[in-house]
C-alpha positions as CSV (number, residue, x, y, z in Angstrom):
1,X,47.8,127.4,11.8
2,X,48.6,127.5,8.5
3,X,48.2,124.8,5.9
4,X,50.1,124.4,2.5
5,X,48.3,123.2,-0.7
6,X,51.0,121.6,-3.0
7,X,49.5,120.1,-6.4
8,X,50.2,115.9,-7.0
9,X,53.8,115.8,-8.7
10,X,51.8,114.2,-12.1
11,X,49.4,117.3,-12.2
12,X,52.3,119.5,-12.2
13,X,54.6,118.0,-14.1
14,X,51.5,117.6,-16.7
15,X,51.1,121.8,-16.2
16,X,54.9,121.9,-17.2
17,X,54.4,119.4,-20.5
18,X,51.7,121.6,-21.7
19,X,53.1,124.8,-21.2
20,X,56.0,123.9,-23.1
21,X,53.6,122.6,-26.0
22,X,51.6,126.2,-25.5
23,X,55.5,127.3,-25.9
24,X,56.6,125.5,-29.2
25,X,52.8,126.2,-30.4
26,X,53.6,130.3,-29.9
27,X,56.7,130.3,-31.5
28,X,55.7,128.7,-34.5
29,X,52.6,130.6,-35.0
30,X,53.4,134.0,-34.1
31,X,57.2,134.2,-35.5
32,X,55.9,135.1,-39.3
33,X,53.5,137.8,-38.1
34,X,53.7,141.2,-37.1
35,X,52.6,140.7,-33.5
36,X,56.3,140.3,-32.0
37,X,55.4,142.3,-28.5
38,X,52.3,139.4,-28.3
39,X,54.9,136.4,-28.9
40,X,57.2,138.0,-26.5
41,X,54.5,138.2,-24.2
42,X,53.2,134.9,-25.1
43,X,56.5,133.1,-24.4
44,X,57.4,135.1,-21.2
45,X,53.9,134.2,-19.9
46,X,54.4,130.5,-20.9
47,X,57.7,129.9,-19.2
48,X,56.7,131.5,-16.1
49,X,53.5,128.8,-16.0
50,X,56.4,125.7,-16.6
51,X,58.9,127.1,-14.2
52,X,55.8,127.2,-11.5
53,X,54.7,124.1,-12.7
54,X,58.2,122.5,-12.1
55,X,59.2,124.4,-9.1
56,X,55.7,123.1,-7.5
57,X,56.6,119.5,-8.9
58,X,60.0,118.8,-7.4
59,X,60.4,121.4,-4.1
60,X,60.2,119.8,-1.0
61,X,58.7,123.2,0.3
62,X,56.8,124.9,-2.9
63,X,53.2,125.1,-2.4
64,X,50.9,126.7,-4.9
65,X,48.9,128.4,-2.0
66,X,48.9,128.7,1.5
67,X,45.7,128.8,3.3
68,X,45.3,129.7,7.0
69,X,42.6,128.1,9.4
70,X,41.2,130.9,11.7
71,X,38.6,131.0,14.6
72,X,36.6,133.2,12.9
73,X,32.6,133.1,14.3
74,X,31.6,134.0,10.6
75,X,33.2,131.1,9.0
76,X,30.7,129.0,8.2
77,X,32.8,125.5,6.9
78,X,32.4,122.6,8.8
79,X,34.4,121.7,11.7
80,X,36.5,118.3,12.1
């Protein structure tokens, strides 16, 4: 048995907006410095965050994690 976890659409959209703000901050803060490799890394990571959040928000099959239910005897979670 497999379960999927998907954040709510508002949470994922908020994450995308925060990521877009981080992208603007990174470009405006790092453009005049000698840290071009860091700026490129920053931008790539933030673009990945934005894309992931938008995918989670608008994909019907998208999920940010998969959880499997097992009958392991060492599992101490309460049963329903």
